[in-house]
N, C-alpha and C positions, 0 to 999 in steps of 0.2 A: 694539506689534507687532500686525499684523492677526491676528484670530482669538483673541487672548488677552484675556480679560476676567474679572473676578472674579465668581464665582457665590456666592450666599448659600444658607443652609439652606432658604430658602423656594422655591427653583427646582424641587426634586424633592419630590413629595408623592403620597400615596395618598388619594383621596377615597373615602369609604365610606358606605354606607347599608344598613340592615337592616330587614326586616319581621319582625314577631313573630306567633306563632300565637295568643297569648292576652294577657290583661291583666297577667300576672305578671312580664314583662320579664326572663325567665330563659332564653329559648331563641329561636332564629331559624328562620324557614322560607324566607327568601330573603336573599341578600347580593349587593350590587352594589359592585364595586371598579373604580376608575379610577386607574391609575398614570400619572403624568406625570414623566418623567425630566428631568434638567437640560437636555437638548437639545430638549425639547418633544415627544418621542415619547410616544404615548399607548397604554396597554394597557387594554383593557376586559375585565371578567370578570363574568359574572352566573351565579349558581348557586342553584338551589332546594336546600333543605336539609331533611332529615327531622329535625324538632325533637325527636322522641322525647318528645312532650308533647301535651297536649290543645289543641284549637282552640276559640276563642270565636267566636260568630256575629258579634260586633261587629268583630273583627279581619278576618274573612273579608270582611265588607262593605267594609272600607277597601281591602284589597289584592287581593281576589279569589282568594287562594290557599286551596285546600281540602285536607283530609287526603289525598284520593285523588291530588292533584297531587304530593305529596312522599313517598308511601309507598315508592316504589322508588328514591328519591334517597339520596345518602350522608348519614350523620349528620355533625355538625360534627367529631366525632373522626376520621372517615374523610377529610373534606375539608381539615382543618387543615394537613396537610403541603403541600398545593397552594397554599393561600392565606397561610400564615404569612409567607413572604418579603415580602409586601406590607405587613406590619405591623412588620417588623423593621428597625431602624436607619433609619427614615424619619419624615417628618412626616405625621401623619394629619390629614385635613380632613373635617369632618362638619357638617351643619346640625343643630343641637341635639345636639352631641357628648355632652352629659351624659345623653342618652338612649341613643344608639347604642353608645358605648364601654362603659358599664356592662352593657348587654345582652350584648354580645360577651364581656365578661369573665365574667359569670355563666354564660353558655352554655358557655364553656371550662371553668370550674370544675365544672360538672355532668358534664363528660366527663373529669374528672381531668386536664385540660391546664392548663399554666401559661403565662402571657404576661408578658413584661417590662413595665416601665413604658413608656407610650407618650407621645411628644411630639405635641401636637395644637393645632390652631386650630379654633375653632367659628365657622362663618360666621353662625350666628344671633346669637351674642354680638357679633361684629364688626360685623354690619349694624346691630344696635341701637345700637352706639356711634357709628356714622357716618351713618346714614340715618334721618331722622325717620319715626316710625310713620305720620304723616299723608301721607307721600309716596306710599305704595302701599296704605294701609289696615291693613297688618300686616307683621310680619317673617317670616311663613310662607314657606317655600321657593317655593311656587307663586305667591304674590303678588309676591314680590321678582322672580322670573323674568319674570312678565308685565310688571311695571313697567319692568324693565331690558332687555326684549327678549332674554332668555336662553332658548334653547329648553328646554322641558320637555315631552316628548312624552306620557308617561303618569305623572302624579303617583302615588306609592306603588308604582311599579315600582322595585325597588331599584337597578337599573342606571341607569334614566333619572334618578332622584333623585341618584345619585352623579355622573353626568355634569353635571347642572345645578349641583350643589354645587361641582364643580371649576371650572365657568365662573364661578360667583358668586365663588368665592375669587380667581380671576384678576382679575375686575372690582374687587373690594375692594383687592387688592394694587396695581393700577395707578392707581386713583382716590383711595384713602384712605391710601396709604403704610403698609400693614401691614408690620411689621418683625419681626425675631427676638424683640423684646420682647413681641410678642403671643402667643408660643408658651407653652403651659402643659404641665404634666406630669400624665398620668392614672396614678395609682398603684393 
């Protein structure tokens, strides 16, 4: 029948990227979220976050976010009710998920917030599995995007990185047959 087709768990997802204020990987100062529903509708969300933590010069040099930029922004505790639905009952996609997801979890725990286990696919791991490093020089998000002609406006801007990650995920799905078997659980 026209209009009826099977959707799988991979059709709806939330691509996420965070920037951190320091080397401790326990707090965030920016989060980018790109939600793609099963119909292909896209929701973009970018928030600066007051990390309630110190900043390192090295991190500022990477993303350009300074303490003054976030001093009047909400803490993760204040922001979580708005963004939690993007993490609940959906597939999370991140480039280097084993950096982003632990940072988010640690930041939540610092705020005495709890998050369920998350289903995720890491585009870094998936690209390493299917694309030779020699193809683009590395598996860094910016190198993959440049090599695959995926737009990445400002690398280390959390929203731009999340948008690029979403596009990379779609590329990997279409070209390398990423399936439900590639889903992992972050506990």
